[in-house]
Every structure is written in C-alpha cells, then in structure tokens.
TIVO-2410 file (N, C-alpha, C; in nm, 3 decimals):
# residues 107
REC num residu      c1      c2      c3 atome chaine
REC   1      M   0.083  -0.119   0.000     N      A
REC   1      M   0.000   0.000   0.000    CA      A
REC   1      M   0.087   0.126   0.000     C      A
REC   2      V   0.021   0.238  -0.010     N      A
REC   2      V   0.085   0.369  -0.006    CA      A
REC   2      V   0.073   0.423   0.136     C      A
REC   3      T   0.180   0.486   0.184     N      A
REC   3      T   0.180   0.546   0.317    CA      A
REC   3      T   0.176   0.697   0.305     C      A
REC   4      I   0.090   0.759   0.382     N      A
REC   4      I   0.082   0.905   0.389    CA      A
REC   4      I   0.148   0.946   0.520     C      A
REC   5      T   0.250   1.032   0.514     N      A
REC   5      T   0.315   1.076   0.638    CA      A
REC   5      T   0.221   1.169   0.715     C      A
REC   6      P   0.244   1.183   0.845     N      A
REC   6      P   0.160   1.275   0.923    CA      A
REC   6      P   0.162   1.418   0.869     C      A
REC   7      K   0.277   1.464   0.822     N      A
REC   7      K   0.286   1.601   0.767    CA      A
REC   7      K   0.201   1.614   0.640     C      A
REC   8      A   0.207   1.513   0.553     N      A
REC   8      A   0.125   1.515   0.431    CA      A
REC   8      A  -0.022   1.504   0.467     C      A
REC   9      A  -0.054   1.420   0.565     N      A
REC   9      A  -0.193   1.403   0.608    CA      A
REC   9      A  -0.251   1.535   0.658     C      A
REC  10      A  -0.174   1.610   0.735     N      A
REC  10      A  -0.221   1.739   0.786    CA      A
REC  10      A  -0.252   1.834   0.671     C      A
REC  11      E  -0.166   1.836   0.569     N      A
REC  11      E  -0.188   1.924   0.454    CA      A
REC  11      E  -0.310   1.878   0.374     C      A
REC  12      I  -0.325   1.749   0.356     N      A
REC  12      I  -0.440   1.695   0.282    CA      A
REC  12      I  -0.569   1.727   0.356     C      A
REC  13      Q  -0.571   1.710   0.487     N      A
REC  13      Q  -0.691   1.740   0.565    CA      A
REC  13      Q  -0.725   1.889   0.560     C      A
REC  14      K  -0.622   1.974   0.554     N      A
REC  14      K  -0.645   2.118   0.541    CA      A
REC  14      K  -0.709   2.149   0.405     C      A
REC  15      I  -0.661   2.085   0.300     N      A
REC  15      I  -0.716   2.107   0.166    CA      A
REC  15      I  -0.861   2.056   0.160     C      A
REC  16      I  -0.886   1.940   0.217     N      A
REC  16      I  -1.022   1.884   0.219    CA      A
REC  16      I  -1.116   1.978   0.293     C      A
REC  17      A  -1.072   2.033   0.405     N      A
REC  17      A  -1.156   2.126   0.482    CA      A
REC  17      A  -1.188   2.251   0.399     C      A
REC  18      Q  -1.091   2.298   0.320     N      A
REC  18      Q  -1.114   2.416   0.236    CA      A
REC  18      Q  -1.212   2.387   0.124     C      A
REC  19      E  -1.216   2.264   0.076     N      A
REC  19      E  -1.308   2.225  -0.031    CA      A
REC  19      E  -1.453   2.232   0.017     C      A
REC  20      N  -1.476   2.201   0.144     N      A
REC  20      N  -1.607   2.210   0.206    CA      A
REC  20      N  -1.716   2.142   0.122     C      A
REC  21      S  -1.686   2.023   0.072     N      A
REC  21      S  -1.784   1.954  -0.012    CA      A
REC  21      S  -1.811   1.812   0.037     C      A
REC  22      G  -1.820   1.797   0.167     N      A
REC  22      G  -1.851   1.665   0.222    CA      A
REC  22      G  -1.728   1.579   0.238     C      A
REC  23      E  -1.752   1.451   0.249     N      A
REC  23      E  -1.643   1.356   0.272    CA      A
REC  23      E  -1.567   1.331   0.143     C      A
REC  24      L  -1.440   1.361   0.145     N      A
REC  24      L  -1.354   1.339   0.029    CA      A
REC  24      L  -1.240   1.246   0.068     C      A
REC  25      A  -1.190   1.173  -0.031     N      A
REC  25      A  -1.075   1.086  -0.012    CA      A
REC  25      A  -0.965   1.132  -0.107     C      A
REC  26      L  -0.843   1.094  -0.075     N      A
REC  26      L  -0.729   1.124  -0.161    CA      A
REC  26      L  -0.714   1.013  -0.262     C      A
REC  27      R  -0.716   1.048  -0.389     N      A
REC  27      R  -0.689   0.952  -0.495    CA      A
REC  27      R  -0.542   0.966  -0.532     C      A
REC  28      V  -0.468   0.856  -0.524     N      A
REC  28      V  -0.327   0.851  -0.558    CA      A
REC  28      V  -0.313   0.760  -0.679     C      A
REC  29      G  -0.237   0.805  -0.778     N      A
REC  29      G  -0.222   0.720  -0.895    CA      A
REC  29      G  -0.104   0.760  -0.981     C      A
REC  30      V  -0.088   0.686  -1.089     N      A
REC  30      V   0.013   0.717  -1.189    CA      A
REC  30      V  -0.056   0.724  -1.325     C      A
REC  31      Q   0.005   0.800  -1.414     N      A
REC  31      Q  -0.043   0.810  -1.551    CA      A
REC  31      Q   0.077   0.823  -1.643     C      A
REC  32      G   0.058   0.790  -1.767     N      A
REC  32      G   0.166   0.802  -1.864    CA      A
REC  32      G   0.202   0.947  -1.884     C      A
REC  33      G   0.332   0.974  -1.899     N      A
REC  33      G   0.377   1.110  -1.923    CA      A
REC  33      G   0.492   1.148  -1.834     C      A
REC  34      G   0.531   1.272  -1.842     N      A
REC  34      G   0.646   1.319  -1.765    CA      A
REC  34      G   0.775   1.285  -1.836     C      A
REC  35      C   0.884   1.337  -1.784     N      A
REC  35      C   1.013   1.316  -1.851    CA      A
REC  35      C   1.068   1.175  -1.834     C      A
REC  36      S   1.013   1.098  -1.742     N      A
REC  36      S   1.067   0.963  -1.720    CA      A
REC  36      S   0.969   0.852  -1.759     C      A
REC  37      G   0.854   0.886  -1.813     N      A
REC  37      G   0.762   0.784  -1.862    CA      A
REC  37      G   0.631   0.775  -1.786     C      A
REC  38      L   0.635   0.782  -1.653     N      A
REC  38      L   0.515   0.778  -1.571    CA      A
REC  38      L   0.518   0.897  -1.477     C      A
REC  39      S   0.401   0.954  -1.449     N      A
REC  39      S   0.397   1.064  -1.353    CA      A
REC  39      S   0.294   1.036  -1.246     C      A
REC  40      Y   0.321   1.088  -1.128     N      A
REC  40      Y   0.232   1.072  -1.015    CA      A
REC  40      Y   0.118   1.172  -1.026     C      A
REC  41      F   0.003   1.136  -0.969     N      A
REC  41      F  -0.102   1.237  -0.953    CA      A
REC  41      F  -0.174   1.216  -0.822     C      A
REC  42      L  -0.222   1.326  -0.768     N      A
REC  42      L  -0.304   1.328  -0.648    CA      A
REC  42      L  -0.428   1.409  -0.681     C      A
REC  43      S  -0.542   1.363  -0.636     N      A
REC  43      S  -0.665   1.439  -0.651    CA      A
REC  43      S  -0.758   1.402  -0.537     C      A
REC  44      L  -0.864   1.479  -0.523     N      A
REC  44      L  -0.966   1.449  -0.423    CA      A
REC  44      L  -1.086   1.389  -0.495     C      A
REC  45      D  -1.146   1.290  -0.433     N      A
REC  45      D  -1.256   1.218  -0.497    CA      A
REC  45      D  -1.359   1.180  -0.391     C      A
REC  46      K  -1.486   1.188  -0.430     N      A
REC  46      K  -1.593   1.150  -0.336    CA      A
REC  46      K  -1.618   1.000  -0.334     C      A
REC  47      D  -1.608   0.938  -0.450     N      A
REC  47      D  -1.649   0.798  -0.461    CA      A
REC  47      D  -1.536   0.709  -0.510     C      A
REC  48      A  -1.530   0.590  -0.452     N      A
REC  48      A  -1.435   0.490  -0.498    CA      A
REC  48      A  -1.487   0.427  -0.628     C      A
REC  49      R  -1.395   0.383  -0.710     N      A
REC  49      R  -1.430   0.312  -0.833    CA      A
REC  49      R  -1.428   0.161  -0.804     C      A
REC  50      P  -1.492   0.082  -0.888     N      A
REC  50      P  -1.499  -0.063  -0.860    CA      A
REC  50      P  -1.364  -0.132  -0.841     C      A
REC  51      D  -1.259  -0.088  -0.913     N      A
REC  51      D  -1.129  -0.157  -0.901    CA      A
REC  51      D  -1.036  -0.091  -0.799     C      A
REC  52      D  -1.084   0.007  -0.723     N      A
REC  52      D  -1.000   0.077  -0.626    CA      A
REC  52      D  -0.971  -0.007  -0.502     C      A
REC  53      K  -0.850   0.009  -0.452     N      A
REC  53      K  -0.818  -0.037  -0.318    CA      A
REC  53      K  -0.849   0.082  -0.228     C      A
REC  54      V  -0.924   0.060  -0.123     N      A
REC  54      V  -0.963   0.167  -0.032    CA      A
REC  54      V  -0.902   0.137   0.104     C      A
REC  55      F  -0.827   0.234   0.157     N      A
REC  55      F  -0.763   0.216   0.286    CA      A
REC  55      F  -0.741   0.351   0.351     C      A
REC  56      E  -0.693   0.349   0.473     N      A
REC  56      E  -0.665   0.472   0.546    CA      A
REC  56      E  -0.519   0.474   0.587     C      A
REC  57      S  -0.457   0.592   0.578     N      A
REC  57      S  -0.319   0.610   0.621    CA      A
REC  57      S  -0.308   0.745   0.690     C      A
REC  58      S  -0.261   0.746   0.811     N      A
REC  58      S  -0.246   0.868   0.892    CA      A
REC  58      S  -0.376   0.948   0.899     C      A
REC  59      G  -0.489   0.878   0.905     N      A
REC  59      G  -0.618   0.944   0.917    CA      A
REC  59      G  -0.678   0.994   0.787     C      A
REC  60      V  -0.614   0.964   0.673     N      A
REC  60      V  -0.664   1.006   0.542    CA      A
REC  60      V  -0.716   0.884   0.468     C      A
REC  61      K  -0.839   0.893   0.419     N      A
REC  61      K  -0.895   0.786   0.336    CA      A
REC  61      K  -0.831   0.796   0.197     C      A
REC  62      V  -0.783   0.683   0.145     N      A
REC  62      V  -0.709   0.681   0.020    CA      A
REC  62      V  -0.775   0.585  -0.079     C      A
REC  63      Y  -0.786   0.629  -0.206     N      A
REC  63      Y  -0.830   0.544  -0.316    CA      A
REC  63      Y  -0.709   0.522  -0.407     C      A
REC  64      L  -0.685   0.396  -0.442     N      A
REC  64      L  -0.573   0.360  -0.527    CA      A
REC  64      L  -0.621   0.257  -0.628     C      A
REC  65      D  -0.619   0.293  -0.756     N      A
REC  65      D  -0.665   0.197  -0.858    CA      A
REC  65      D  -0.566   0.083  -0.872     C      A
REC  66      S  -0.615  -0.030  -0.919     N      A
REC  66      S  -0.533  -0.152  -0.921    CA      A
REC  66      S  -0.411  -0.140  -1.013     C      A
REC  67      K  -0.422  -0.066  -1.123     N      A
REC  67      K  -0.307  -0.049  -1.213    CA      A
REC  67      K  -0.198   0.034  -1.145     C      A
REC  68      S  -0.237   0.143  -1.083     N      A
REC  68      S  -0.139   0.228  -1.014    CA      A
REC  68      S  -0.075   0.154  -0.897     C      A
REC  69      A  -0.151   0.066  -0.833     N      A
REC  69      A  -0.099  -0.008  -0.718    CA      A
REC  69      A   0.024  -0.089  -0.755     C      A
REC  70      L   0.031  -0.137  -0.879     N      A
REC  70      L   0.147  -0.214  -0.924    CA      A
REC  70      L   0.276  -0.132  -0.918     C      A
REC  71      Y   0.264  -0.001  -0.946     N      A
REC  71      Y   0.380   0.088  -0.951    CA      A
REC  71      Y   0.407   0.158  -0.818     C      A
REC  72      L   0.307   0.163  -0.730     N      A
REC  72      L   0.318   0.244  -0.609    CA      A
REC  72      L   0.330   0.164  -0.480     C      A
REC  73      E   0.337   0.033  -0.487     N      A
REC  73      E   0.348  -0.049  -0.367    CA      A
REC  73      E   0.468  -0.005  -0.284     C      A
REC  74      G   0.443   0.031  -0.158     N      A
REC  74      G   0.550   0.074  -0.068    CA      A
REC  74      G   0.588   0.221  -0.078     C      A
REC  75      T   0.518   0.298  -0.159     N      A
REC  75      T   0.550   0.440  -0.177    CA      A
REC  75      T   0.504   0.522  -0.057     C      A
REC  76      E   0.585   0.621  -0.022     N      A
REC  76      E   0.551   0.714   0.085    CA      A
REC  76      E   0.524   0.851   0.024     C      A
REC  77      V   0.409   0.909   0.059     N      A
REC  77      V   0.375   1.044   0.016    CA      A
REC  77      V   0.402   1.137   0.134     C      A
REC  78      D   0.483   1.239   0.112     N      A
REC  78      D   0.519   1.334   0.217    CA      A
REC  78      D   0.488   1.475   0.167     C      A
REC  79      F   0.499   1.571   0.255     N      A
REC  79      F   0.481   1.711   0.219    CA      A
REC  79      F   0.601   1.788   0.268     C      A
REC  80      T   0.661   1.867   0.180     N      A
REC  80      T   0.775   1.950   0.218    CA      A
REC  80      T   0.737   2.096   0.203     C      A
REC  81      D   0.789   2.175   0.292     N      A
REC  81      D   0.763   2.318   0.290    CA      A
REC  81      D   0.893   2.387   0.327     C      A
REC  82      G   0.964   2.434   0.226     N      A
REC  82      G   1.096   2.491   0.253    CA      A
REC  82      G   1.125   2.610   0.164     C      A
REC  83      L   1.249   2.651   0.165     N      A
REC  83      L   1.292   2.768   0.089    CA      A
REC  83      L   1.275   2.751  -0.061     C      A
REC  84      Q   1.284   2.628  -0.108     N      A
REC  84      Q   1.273   2.604  -0.252    CA      A
REC  84      Q   1.131   2.570  -0.293     C      A
REC  85      G   1.034   2.596  -0.208     N      A
REC  85      G   0.895   2.572  -0.241    CA      A
REC  85      G   0.833   2.465  -0.154     C      A
REC  86      S   0.706   2.446  -0.176     N      A
REC  86      S   0.635   2.345  -0.099    CA      A
REC  86      S   0.557   2.255  -0.194     C      A
REC  87      G   0.530   2.135  -0.148     N      A
REC  87      G   0.453   2.042  -0.229    CA      A
REC  87      G   0.467   1.900  -0.179     C      A
REC  88      F   0.391   1.813  -0.241     N      A
REC  88      F   0.394   1.671  -0.205    CA      A
REC  88      F   0.510   1.603  -0.276     C      A
REC  89      T   0.574   1.512  -0.206     N      A
REC  89      T   0.685   1.436  -0.262    CA      A
REC  89      T   0.655   1.287  -0.251     C      A
REC  90      F   0.720   1.209  -0.335     N      A
REC  90      F   0.697   1.066  -0.341    CA      A
REC  90      F   0.830   0.993  -0.323     C      A
REC  91      K   0.833   0.900  -0.230     N      A
REC  91      K   0.949   0.812  -0.213    CA      A
REC  91      K   0.903   0.673  -0.257     C      A
REC  92      N   0.939   0.638  -0.379     N      A
REC  92      N   0.888   0.516  -0.442    CA      A
REC  92      N   1.001   0.413  -0.456     C      A
REC  93      P   0.994   0.302  -0.383     N      A
REC  93      P   1.099   0.201  -0.393    CA      A
REC  93      P   1.098   0.126  -0.526     C      A
REC  94      N   0.994   0.142  -0.605     N      A
REC  94      N   0.983   0.073  -0.735    CA      A
REC  94      N   1.040   0.155  -0.850     C      A
REC  95      A   1.073   0.280  -0.825     N      A
REC  95      A   1.124   0.367  -0.931    CA      A
REC  95      A   1.269   0.332  -0.962     C      A
REC  96      Q   1.296   0.298  -1.088     N      A
REC  96      Q   1.433   0.268  -1.130    CA      A
REC  96      Q   1.507   0.396  -1.165     C      A
REC  97      R   1.430   0.496  -1.209     N      A
REC  97      R   1.488   0.624  -1.247    CA      A
REC  97      R   1.383   0.730  -1.223     C      A
REC  98      T   1.423   0.847  -1.174     N      A
REC  98      T   1.331   0.958  -1.155    CA      A
REC  98      T   1.385   1.081  -1.225     C      A
REC  99      C   1.297   1.175  -1.250     N      A
REC  99      C   1.341   1.299  -1.313    CA      A
REC  99      C   1.386   1.397  -1.205     C      A
REC 100      G   1.441   1.507  -1.244     N      A
REC 100      G   1.491   1.605  -1.150    CA      A
REC 100      G   1.382   1.668  -1.065     C      A
REC 101      C   1.261   1.681  -1.117     N      A
REC 101      C   1.153   1.745  -1.041    CA      A
REC 101      C   1.091   1.649  -0.939     C      A
REC 102      G   1.113   1.518  -0.956     N      A
REC 102      G   1.059   1.422  -0.862    CA      A
REC 102      G   0.914   1.384  -0.884     C      A
REC 103      H   0.855   1.431  -0.995     N      A
REC 103      H   0.714   1.404  -1.020    CA      A
REC 103      H   0.692   1.299  -1.129     C      A
REC 104      S   0.798   1.250  -1.187     N      A
REC 104      S   0.783   1.141  -1.282    CA      A
REC 104      S   0.893   1.038  -1.258     C      A
REC 105      F   0.867   0.916  -1.305     N      A
REC 105      F   0.961   0.808  -1.278    CA      A
REC 105      F   0.949   0.700  -1.385     C      A
REC 106      Q   1.045   0.610  -1.384     N      A
REC 106      Q   1.043   0.493  -1.470    CA      A
REC 106      Q   1.051   0.370  -1.380     C      A
REC 107      A   0.963   0.275  -1.406     N      A
REC 107      A   0.961   0.153  -1.322    CA      A
REC 107      A   1.016   0.036  -1.398     C      A
***
C-alpha cells in the first residue's frame, strides 16, 4: 500500500476542509507522461471506483486503482515546505529512475 506521512496528512486534511464539499478521499495514482515515462497524480474524490483499493493512512482515506498499485506499492507520500517551495513528494521504492523534479519516474 501507499503510506501518507503525518505532515502530508495534515496538509491533505487542510485542503479537504477548504473544499467544504462533504467527505472526500485522496486519490493517488500514476499516468503516462512526464520526462521519465510515468507521472504521479493526487486528486480528491468523493467515490471509490470498482477496481480501487480503499484504505486509510495517517487518518486520510485513500483510493488507489489496481493499475497504479502495481507501480506504487511501498510508496511514501510526504509534504515538504521549505525555501525552494512546498509540495507533495513521493518516495517510491519501485522507481528505477526519476526525473529532477521528482514528479515522474520509470519503473
């Protein structure tokens, strides 16, 4: 499964609260594209899809489609906030190569 760090969970819960549209879950996935072949994506979603794995990590409900699960097993989603900007980061043990921005990878 995918792990959400407490720092990332706090940021996600803050974003969900700002959306003010009921119960939302974090959708984590991969899609084709980026400089290394696959890119990560995060979005908020109300409903799980039939092939989703549904679980909770650090108090955040997570939806993960079965195809993305193949590439993201063991991945940690964190949030960084520093001098060079802020955003979500991915530590993926399945990535053989990543791009400089950290948002795309090759498995």
